[in-house]
C-alpha positions as CSV (number, residue, x, y, z in Angstrom):
1,X,73.5,147.5,100.8
2,X,74.8,151.0,101.6
3,X,72.8,154.0,100.5
4,X,74.7,156.9,99.1
5,X,74.0,160.6,99.6
6,X,75.0,163.5,97.5
7,X,77.9,164.0,100.0
8,X,79.0,160.4,99.8
9,X,79.2,159.2,96.2
10,X,79.3,155.6,95.4
11,X,82.7,153.9,94.6
12,X,81.6,153.6,91.0
13,X,80.8,157.3,90.8
14,X,84.1,158.2,92.5
15,X,86.0,156.0,90.0
16,X,84.1,157.6,87.1
17,X,85.0,161.1,88.4
18,X,88.6,160.1,88.7
19,X,88.6,158.8,85.1
20,X,87.0,162.0,83.8
21,X,89.7,164.0,85.6
22,X,92.4,161.8,84.2
23,X,91.0,162.2,80.7
24,X,91.0,165.9,81.1
25,X,94.6,166.0,82.4
26,X,95.8,163.7,79.6
27,X,94.0,165.9,77.1
28,X,95.5,169.0,78.5
29,X,99.0,167.5,78.6
30,X,98.6,166.4,75.0
31,X,97.6,169.9,73.9
32,X,100.5,171.4,75.8
33,X,103.0,169.0,74.3
34,X,101.8,169.4,70.7
35,X,101.5,173.2,71.1
36,X,105.0,173.3,72.6
37,X,106.5,171.3,69.8
38,X,104.7,173.5,67.2
39,X,106.0,176.7,68.9
40,X,109.5,175.4,69.2
41,X,109.7,174.4,65.6
42,X,107.8,177.1,63.8
43,X,108.4,180.3,65.8
44,X,111.1,182.3,63.9
45,X,114.4,182.8,65.8
46,X,117.9,183.8,65.0
47,X,119.7,180.6,66.0
48,X,121.2,178.0,63.8
49,X,121.7,174.2,63.9
50,X,125.2,174.5,65.3
51,X,124.0,176.3,68.5
52,X,123.1,173.0,70.1
53,X,124.6,170.4,67.8
54,X,125.0,167.8,70.5
55,X,121.3,167.7,71.3
56,X,120.1,165.9,68.1
57,X,122.5,163.0,68.9
58,X,121.2,162.9,72.5
59,X,117.6,162.9,71.1
60,X,118.3,160.0,68.8
61,X,120.0,158.1,71.7
62,X,116.9,158.7,73.9
63,X,114.6,157.5,71.1
64,X,116.8,154.4,70.6
65,X,116.8,153.7,74.3
66,X,113.0,154.0,74.5
67,X,112.7,151.6,71.6
68,X,114.9,149.0,73.3
69,X,113.1,149.4,76.6
70,X,109.7,149.1,74.8
71,X,110.8,145.9,73.1
72,X,112.2,144.5,76.3
73,X,109.1,145.4,78.2
74,X,107.0,143.5,75.6
75,X,109.2,140.4,75.9
76,X,109.0,140.6,79.7
77,X,105.2,140.8,79.8
78,X,104.9,137.9,77.4
79,X,107.1,135.9,79.9
80,X,104.8,137.1,82.8
81,X,107.6,139.0,84.4
82,X,105.3,141.8,85.5
83,X,107.6,143.8,87.8
84,X,110.4,143.8,85.2
85,X,107.9,144.8,82.5
86,X,106.6,147.7,84.7
87,X,110.2,148.9,85.2
88,X,111.0,148.8,81.5
89,X,107.8,150.6,80.5
90,X,108.4,153.3,83.2
91,X,112.0,153.7,82.0
92,X,110.7,153.9,78.3
93,X,108.3,156.6,79.3
94,X,111.1,158.5,81.2
95,X,113.4,158.2,78.1
96,X,110.7,159.5,75.9
97,X,109.9,162.3,78.3
98,X,113.6,163.3,78.4
99,X,113.7,163.1,74.6
100,X,110.7,165.6,74.5
101,X,112.5,168.0,76.8
102,X,115.8,167.9,74.8
103,X,113.9,168.1,71.6
104,X,112.0,171.2,72.7
105,X,115.3,172.8,73.9
106,X,117.0,172.1,70.6
107,X,114.2,173.3,68.4
108,X,113.5,176.4,70.6
109,X,117.1,177.3,69.8
110,X,117.2,176.5,66.1
111,X,113.6,176.1,64.9
112,X,112.9,173.8,62.0
113,X,115.9,172.1,60.5
114,X,115.7,171.7,56.7
115,X,116.7,168.5,55.0
116,X,120.0,168.8,53.1
117,X,120.6,165.2,52.0
118,X,120.7,163.9,48.5
119,X,117.7,164.5,46.3
120,X,116.9,160.8,46.0
121,X,116.7,160.5,49.8
122,X,114.0,163.3,50.1
123,X,111.1,160.9,49.5
124,X,112.5,158.4,52.0
125,X,113.1,161.1,54.5
126,X,109.6,162.6,54.2
127,X,108.1,159.2,53.9
128,X,109.4,158.5,57.4
129,X,108.9,162.0,58.8
130,X,105.3,162.6,58.0
131,X,103.9,159.4,59.7
132,X,106.5,160.0,62.5
133,X,105.0,163.4,63.2
134,X,101.4,162.3,63.1
135,X,102.0,159.2,65.2
136,X,104.2,161.1,67.7
137,X,101.2,163.4,68.4
138,X,98.9,160.4,68.7
139,X,101.3,158.5,71.0
140,X,101.1,161.2,73.7
141,X,97.5,160.5,74.8
142,X,97.8,156.8,74.0
143,X,100.9,156.3,76.2
144,X,99.5,158.4,79.1
145,X,96.2,156.5,79.0
146,X,97.9,153.1,78.8
147,X,100.0,154.0,81.8
148,X,97.1,155.4,83.7
149,X,95.1,152.2,83.2
150,X,97.9,150.1,84.5
151,X,98.4,152.4,87.5
152,X,94.7,152.2,88.3
153,X,94.9,148.3,88.1
154,X,92.5,148.1,85.1
155,X,94.7,145.6,83.4
156,X,92.0,144.3,80.9
157,X,91.6,147.8,79.5
158,X,95.4,148.5,79.8
159,X,96.2,145.4,77.8
160,X,93.6,146.2,75.0
161,X,95.0,149.8,74.6
162,X,98.7,148.6,74.9
163,X,98.2,146.5,71.8
164,X,97.6,149.7,69.9
165,X,100.0,151.9,71.8
166,X,103.1,149.7,71.6
167,X,103.5,149.5,67.8
168,X,102.8,153.2,67.4
169,X,105.3,154.1,70.2
170,X,107.9,151.7,68.7
171,X,107.4,153.2,65.2
172,X,107.8,156.8,66.6
173,X,111.0,155.8,68.6
174,X,112.6,153.9,65.7
175,X,111.6,156.3,63.0
176,X,113.0,159.2,65.2
177,X,116.4,157.6,65.1
178,X,116.1,157.1,61.3
179,X,115.0,160.7,60.8
180,X,118.0,161.8,62.8
181,X,120.4,159.8,60.7
182,X,118.9,161.1,57.4
183,X,118.7,164.7,58.6
184,X,122.2,165.0,60.2
185,X,124.3,162.3,58.5
186,X,123.1,162.0,54.9
187,X,125.3,164.7,53.5
188,X,125.4,168.5,53.9
Protein backbone atom coordinates (compact mmCIF):
# COMPACT_ATOMS: atom_id res chain seq x y z
CA UNK A 1 0.00 0.00 0.00
CA UNK A 2 1.31 3.39 -0.96
CA UNK A 3 1.39 6.21 1.56
CA UNK A 4 0.24 9.60 0.48
CA UNK A 5 1.75 12.88 1.49
CA UNK A 6 0.17 16.33 1.37
CA UNK A 7 2.01 16.86 -1.91
CA UNK A 8 0.75 13.62 -3.45
CA UNK A 9 -2.97 13.16 -2.83
CA UNK A 10 -4.55 9.76 -3.28
CA UNK A 11 -6.38 8.91 -6.47
CA UNK A 12 -9.70 9.14 -4.62
CA UNK A 13 -8.82 12.60 -3.30
CA UNK A 14 -7.79 13.74 -6.78
CA UNK A 15 -11.05 12.39 -8.26
CA UNK A 16 -13.06 14.15 -5.54
CA UNK A 17 -11.22 17.41 -6.24
CA UNK A 18 -11.92 17.03 -9.97
CA UNK A 19 -15.61 16.41 -9.23
CA UNK A 20 -15.77 19.50 -7.00
CA UNK A 21 -14.18 21.60 -9.75
CA UNK A 22 -16.60 20.17 -12.33
CA UNK A 23 -19.57 20.94 -10.06
CA UNK A 24 -18.33 24.50 -9.64
CA UNK A 25 -17.85 24.95 -13.41
CA UNK A 26 -21.28 23.44 -14.15
CA UNK A 27 -22.84 25.73 -11.54
CA UNK A 28 -21.08 28.78 -12.97
CA UNK A 29 -22.13 27.91 -16.53
CA UNK A 30 -25.71 27.43 -15.34
CA UNK A 31 -25.75 30.87 -13.70
CA UNK A 32 -24.19 32.45 -16.80
CA UNK A 33 -26.73 30.81 -19.14
CA UNK A 34 -29.76 31.69 -17.00
CA UNK A 35 -28.47 35.22 -16.44
CA UNK A 36 -27.76 35.67 -20.14
CA UNK A 37 -31.24 34.53 -21.09
CA UNK A 38 -32.84 36.83 -18.50
CA UNK A 39 -30.79 39.80 -19.69
CA UNK A 40 -31.49 39.08 -23.36
CA UNK A 41 -35.23 38.86 -22.79
CA UNK A 42 -35.90 41.49 -20.14
CA UNK A 43 -33.46 44.34 -20.79
CA UNK A 44 -35.36 47.03 -22.73
CA UNK A 45 -34.19 47.77 -26.26
CA UNK A 46 -35.47 49.50 -29.35
CA UNK A 47 -35.57 46.49 -31.69
CA UNK A 48 -38.63 44.65 -32.91
CA UNK A 49 -39.40 41.06 -33.88
CA UNK A 50 -38.78 41.64 -37.60
CA UNK A 51 -35.13 42.61 -36.96
CA UNK A 52 -34.12 38.96 -36.92
CA UNK A 53 -37.25 37.19 -38.12
CA UNK A 54 -35.32 34.24 -39.52
CA UNK A 55 -33.78 33.33 -36.14
CA UNK A 56 -36.95 31.94 -34.48
CA UNK A 57 -37.32 29.41 -37.31
CA UNK A 58 -33.66 28.44 -36.92
CA UNK A 59 -34.22 28.10 -33.15
CA UNK A 60 -37.21 25.82 -33.67
CA UNK A 61 -35.24 23.74 -36.18
CA UNK A 62 -32.37 23.34 -33.73
CA UNK A 63 -34.80 22.33 -30.96
CA UNK A 64 -36.44 19.80 -33.29
CA UNK A 65 -33.04 18.47 -34.32
CA UNK A 66 -32.03 18.07 -30.67
CA UNK A 67 -35.27 16.17 -29.95
CA UNK A 68 -34.70 13.76 -32.85
CA UNK A 69 -31.07 13.22 -31.81
CA UNK A 70 -32.06 12.63 -28.17
CA UNK A 71 -34.69 10.08 -29.18
CA UNK A 72 -32.28 8.37 -31.57
CA UNK A 73 -29.57 8.32 -28.91
CA UNK A 74 -31.98 6.66 -26.49
CA UNK A 75 -32.90 3.97 -29.03
CA UNK A 76 -29.22 3.39 -29.79
CA UNK A 77 -28.20 2.92 -26.15
CA UNK A 78 -31.11 0.51 -25.64
CA UNK A 79 -29.62 -1.49 -28.55
CA UNK A 80 -26.15 -1.28 -26.93
CA UNK A 81 -24.73 0.77 -29.80
CA UNK A 82 -22.58 2.86 -27.50
CA UNK A 83 -20.46 4.74 -30.04
CA UNK A 84 -23.52 5.76 -32.07
CA UNK A 85 -25.33 6.74 -28.85
CA UNK A 86 -22.38 8.92 -27.83
CA UNK A 87 -22.31 10.60 -31.26
CA UNK A 88 -26.06 11.33 -31.11
CA UNK A 89 -25.89 12.75 -27.62
CA UNK A 90 -22.91 14.96 -28.44
CA UNK A 91 -24.74 16.15 -31.56
CA UNK A 92 -27.88 16.82 -29.46
CA UNK A 93 -25.79 18.86 -27.03
CA UNK A 94 -24.26 20.76 -29.97
CA UNK A 95 -27.72 21.46 -31.44
CA UNK A 96 -28.99 22.67 -28.06
CA UNK A 97 -25.89 24.83 -27.61
CA UNK A 98 -26.34 26.37 -31.07
CA UNK A 99 -29.99 26.94 -30.19
CA UNK A 100 -28.94 28.82 -27.05
CA UNK A 101 -26.56 31.04 -29.04
CA UNK A 102 -29.16 31.93 -31.70
CA UNK A 103 -31.85 32.36 -29.03
CA UNK A 104 -29.65 34.84 -27.16
CA UNK A 105 -28.83 36.73 -30.37
CA UNK A 106 -32.52 36.96 -31.31
CA UNK A 107 -33.73 38.07 -27.90
CA UNK A 108 -30.81 40.48 -27.44
CA UNK A 109 -32.19 42.21 -30.55
CA UNK A 110 -35.92 42.05 -29.82
CA UNK A 111 -36.37 41.34 -26.12
CA UNK A 112 -39.48 39.51 -25.00
CA UNK A 113 -41.91 38.64 -27.80
CA UNK A 114 -45.55 38.94 -26.72
CA UNK A 115 -48.14 36.30 -27.64
CA UNK A 116 -50.56 37.59 -30.31
CA UNK A 117 -52.48 34.41 -31.00
CA UNK A 118 -56.16 33.77 -30.46
CA UNK A 119 -57.43 34.30 -26.93
CA UNK A 120 -58.45 30.65 -26.58
CA UNK A 121 -54.85 29.61 -27.34
CA UNK A 122 -53.34 31.73 -24.50
CA UNK A 123 -53.84 29.04 -21.82
CA UNK A 124 -52.33 26.42 -24.15
CA UNK A 125 -49.40 28.69 -24.94
CA UNK A 126 -48.67 29.58 -21.32
CA UNK A 127 -49.37 26.01 -20.22
CA UNK A 128 -46.48 24.94 -22.47
CA UNK A 129 -44.29 27.99 -21.89
CA UNK A 130 -44.14 28.05 -18.09
CA UNK A 131 -42.89 24.45 -17.61
CA UNK A 132 -40.69 24.91 -20.69
CA UNK A 133 -38.90 27.86 -19.04
CA UNK A 134 -38.54 26.15 -15.66
CA UNK A 135 -37.30 22.88 -17.15
CA UNK A 136 -35.00 24.66 -19.63
CA UNK A 137 -33.20 26.22 -16.67
CA UNK A 138 -33.05 22.83 -14.95
CA UNK A 139 -31.79 20.96 -18.02
CA UNK A 140 -28.59 23.03 -18.18
CA UNK A 141 -26.93 21.55 -15.07
CA UNK A 142 -28.58 18.15 -15.65
CA UNK A 143 -27.25 17.79 -19.19
CA UNK A 144 -23.79 19.07 -18.27
CA UNK A 145 -23.56 16.72 -15.28
CA UNK A 146 -24.85 13.75 -17.28
CA UNK A 147 -22.29 14.39 -20.01
CA UNK A 148 -19.52 14.91 -17.44
CA UNK A 149 -20.28 11.58 -15.78
CA UNK A 150 -20.10 9.75 -19.12
CA UNK A 151 -16.88 11.55 -20.01
CA UNK A 152 -15.33 10.47 -16.69
CA UNK A 153 -16.45 6.87 -17.28
CA UNK A 154 -18.86 6.82 -14.34
CA UNK A 155 -21.53 5.04 -16.30
CA UNK A 156 -23.57 3.83 -13.32
CA UNK A 157 -24.03 7.43 -12.13
CA UNK A 158 -24.41 8.64 -15.74
CA UNK A 159 -27.21 6.14 -16.39
CA UNK A 160 -29.06 7.06 -13.17
CA UNK A 161 -28.99 10.78 -13.97
CA UNK A 162 -29.71 10.26 -17.67
CA UNK A 163 -33.04 8.67 -16.70
CA UNK A 164 -34.01 12.05 -15.24
CA UNK A 165 -32.24 14.27 -17.77
CA UNK A 166 -33.57 12.68 -20.97
CA UNK A 167 -37.31 13.23 -20.45
CA UNK A 168 -36.73 16.79 -19.25
CA UNK A 169 -34.44 17.60 -22.17
CA UNK A 170 -36.91 16.03 -24.60
CA UNK A 171 -39.78 18.06 -23.13
CA UNK A 172 -37.76 21.27 -23.43
CA UNK A 173 -36.81 20.52 -27.05
CA UNK A 174 -40.29 19.48 -28.20
CA UNK A 175 -42.12 22.20 -26.25
CA UNK A 176 -39.67 24.74 -27.71
CA UNK A 177 -40.90 23.84 -31.19
CA UNK A 178 -44.54 24.02 -30.06
CA UNK A 179 -43.99 27.39 -28.35
CA UNK A 180 -42.45 28.67 -31.62
CA UNK A 181 -45.45 27.50 -33.64
CA UNK A 182 -47.92 29.09 -31.21
CA UNK A 183 -45.93 32.34 -30.91
CA UNK A 184 -45.14 32.92 -34.58
CA UNK A 185 -47.81 30.99 -36.51
CA UNK A 186 -51.06 31.17 -34.55
CA UNK A 187 -52.21 34.46 -36.00
CA UNK A 188 -51.05 38.05 -35.66
